[in-house]
C-alpha positions in Angstrom: -3.2 -1.4 1.8 -4.0 -4.1 -0.7 -7.5 -2.9 -1.7 -7.6 0.8 -1.2 -5.2 2.0 -3.9 -6.6 -0.3 -6.5 -10.2 0.7 -5.7 -9.3 4.3 -5.5 -7.7 4.3 -8.9 -10.5 2.4 -10.5 -13.2 4.7 -9.1 -11.4 7.9 -10.0 -11.1 6.8 -13.6 -14.3 5.0 -14.0 -14.5 1.2 -13.2 -14.6 -1.2 -16.2 -14.3 -4.9 -16.8 -10.4 -4.6 -17.1 -10.3 -3.7 -13.3 -11.7 -7.1 -12.5 -8.9 -8.8 -14.4 -6.4 -6.3 -12.9 -7.7 -7.0 -9.4 -7.5 -10.8 -9.9 -3.9 -10.4 -11.0 -3.1 -8.0 -8.1 -4.5 -10.5 -5.5 -2.9 -13.5 -7.1 0.4 -11.5 -7.0 0.0 -10.8 -3.4 -0.7 -14.4 -2.5 2.4 -15.5 -4.6 4.5 -12.9 -2.8 3.2 -14.0 0.6 3.8 -17.7 -0.1 7.3 -16.9 -1.4 8.1 -15.0 1.7 7.0 -17.9 3.9 9.1 -20.4 1.8 12.1 -18.1 2.1 11.6 -17.6 5.8 11.3 -21.4 6.3 14.8 -22.0 5.0 13.3 -23.1 1.6 11.6 -26.1 3.1 9.9 -28.3 0.5 6.5 -28.3 2.1 6.2 -24.5 1.7 7.2 -24.7 -2.1 3.8 -26.0 -3.5 1.8 -22.8 -2.6 4.6 -20.7 -4.2 4.2 -22.7 -7.5 0.5 -22.6 -7.6 0.1 -18.8 -6.8 3.1 -18.0 -9.1 1.5 -19.8 -11.9 -1.9 -18.2 -11.3 -0.4 -14.7 -11.1 1.6 -15.3 -14.3 -1.5 -16.4 -16.2 -3.6 -13.5 -14.9 -0.7 -11.1 -15.5 -0.5 -12.3 -19.2 -4.3 -12.0 -19.6 -4.2 -8.4 -18.2 -1.3 -7.4 -20.6 -3.1 -9.0 -23.5 -6.3 -7.1 -22.6 -4.4 -3.8 -22.1 -0.8 -3.9 -23.4 -0.3 -0.2 -22.4 -0.3 -1.2 -18.7 3.1 -2.9 -19.3 4.8 0.5 -19.1 4.1 0.5 -15.3 5.7 -2.9 -14.6 9.4 -1.6 -14.2 8.2 0.5 -11.3 7.3 -2.5 -9.3 10.8 -4.2 -9.6 12.4 -2.3 -6.7 9.5 -3.0 -4.2 9.3 -6.5 -5.1 13.0 -7.1 -5.0 13.5 -5.5 -1.6 10.4 -7.4 -0.3 11.9 -10.8 -1.5 15.3 -9.9 -0.1 13.8 -8.9 3.3 11.9 -12.1 3.5 15.1 -14.1 2.6 16.9 -12.5 5.5 14.0 -12.4 7.9 13.9 -8.6 7.9 10.5 -8.1 6.6 9.6 -6.0 9.6 12.3 -3.5 9.0 11.3 0.0 8.1 12.9 -0.2 4.7 10.8 -3.4 3.8 7.6 -1.6 5.1 8.1 1.5 3.2 9.1 -0.2 -0.1 6.0 -2.4 0.2 3.8 0.8 0.6 5.5 2.2 -2.5 4.4 -0.9 -4.5 1.0 -0.7 -3.1 0.5 3.0 -3.9 1.7 2.6 -7.4 -1.4 0.5 -8.1 -3.5 3.6 -7.8 -1.9 4.9 -11.0 -2.2 1.6 -12.8 -5.8 1.2 -11.9 -6.4 4.8 -13.0 -4.7 4.2 -16.4 -6.5 0.9 -16.8 -9.8 2.9 -16.6 -8.7 5.4 -19.3 -8.2 8.2 -16.8 -7.2 11.4 -18.8 -5.2 13.1 -16.1 -2.1 11.3 -14.8 -1.3 14.2 -12.6 -4.5 13.5 -10.6 -3.5 9.8 -10.5 0.0 10.9 -9.1 -1.6 13.0 -6.4 -4.0 10.2 -5.4 -1.1 7.8 -5.4 1.0 10.2 -3.2 -1.9 10.4 -0.8 -2.1 6.6 -0.5 1.6 6.3 -0.1 1.9 9.0 2.6 -1.0 7.5 4.5 0.2 4.0 4.5 3.8 4.9 5.1 2.5 7.1 8.1 0.6 3.9 9.2 3.9 2.0 9.4 5.3 4.6 11.8 2.0 4.9 13.7 1.5 1.1 14.3 5.1 0.6 15.3 4.8 3.5 17.9 2.0 1.5 19.6 3.5 -2.1 19.3 7.1 -2.8 18.6 8.3 0.8 19.6 5.6 1.6 22.2 8.4 2.3 24.8 10.5 4.6 22.5 9.3 8.3 22.8 11.5 9.2 19.9 9.5 6.9 17.6 6.3 8.5 18.7 7.7 11.9 17.7 8.8 10.5 14.5 5.2 9.3 13.7 3.6 12.6 14.6 6.2 14.5 12.7 5.9 12.3 9.6 2.1 13.1 9.5 2.7 16.8 9.9 5.3 16.8 7.1 2.9 14.7 4.9 0.1 17.3 5.6 2.4 20.2 4.5 3.6 18.2 1.3 -0.1 17.6 0.2 -1.4 21.0 0.9 -0.6 22.6 -2.5 -2.3 19.8 -4.5 -4.8 18.2 -2.2 -5.8 20.7 0.6 -8.7 18.7 1.9 -6.6 15.5 2.1 -3.9 17.6 3.9 -6.5 18.7 6.4 -7.3 15.1 7.1 -3.6 14.4 7.7 -3.5 17.1 10.4 -6.3 14.9 12.1 -4.1 12.0 11.6 -1.2 13.7 13.1 -3.3 14.4 16.2 -4.3 10.8 16.2 -0.7 9.7 16.0 0.0 11.9 19.2 -3.1 10.9 21.2 -4.0 7.3 20.4 -0.7 5.7 21.6 -1.5 7.1 25.1 -4.7 4.9 25.3 -3.0 1.6 25.3 -5.0 0.0 22.5 -4.9 -3.6 21.6 -3.8 -4.7 18.1 -7.5 -5.6 17.3 -8.6 -2.1 18.3 -5.8 -0.5 16.2 -6.8 -2.7 13.2 -10.4 -1.8 13.4 -9.7 2.0 13.6 -7.3 1.7 10.6 -10.3 0.5 8.5 -12.1 3.6 9.3 -9.0 5.8 8.7 -8.2 4.1 5.3 -11.8 4.5 4.2 -11.8 8.2 5.1 -8.5 8.9 3.2 -9.7 7.2 0.2 -13.1 8.8 0.1 -11.7 12.4 0.7 -9.1 11.8 -2.0 -11.7 10.6 -4.4 -14.0 13.5 -4.0 -11.6 16.4 -3.5 -8.6 15.7 -5.7 
């Protein structure tokens, strides 16, 4: 979820040196967010504060460098306020596993597809939006899918929700990205079948790498 949207946007527009700077900022921002979440969940204990300061300073420096290299990218910054705010609030209240927190995190991640596409000088923001929508729907579906096998594995209603989400996602994508929509039909079948197999978290994680790669490649070459 951290790498795929960034890489997809960069490859779709044509990778350039700006993407290296953007990637460095993106990863530093992730580490700063993660460190802040741990600090908040600890009750703001001092020993957790140092990583927050280090990563936040690094992210700020890289963010400034990225903005100076391509000031036009600043127009996307306001879109990240809501996902970031919800994520920090969820961590402070120990609710980072809530569905709302998961979905808003996915929104922030998917938005990076558009930013990376714009950074590469991509000429068609409509295409970028469709690519971002595919990333959002895939990773949002993953939130439901994984929960249906771990935290909600004894909840049949959640399994139906997971399958239903993938079906609706396929229908939503069909007019703009039919091949990606077809892949979502396969993902819907997966969401119905795999929870019956009793996979371990490790097996689920390995399979997700393959699914993430498939969605990114089909999106890149058919949208």
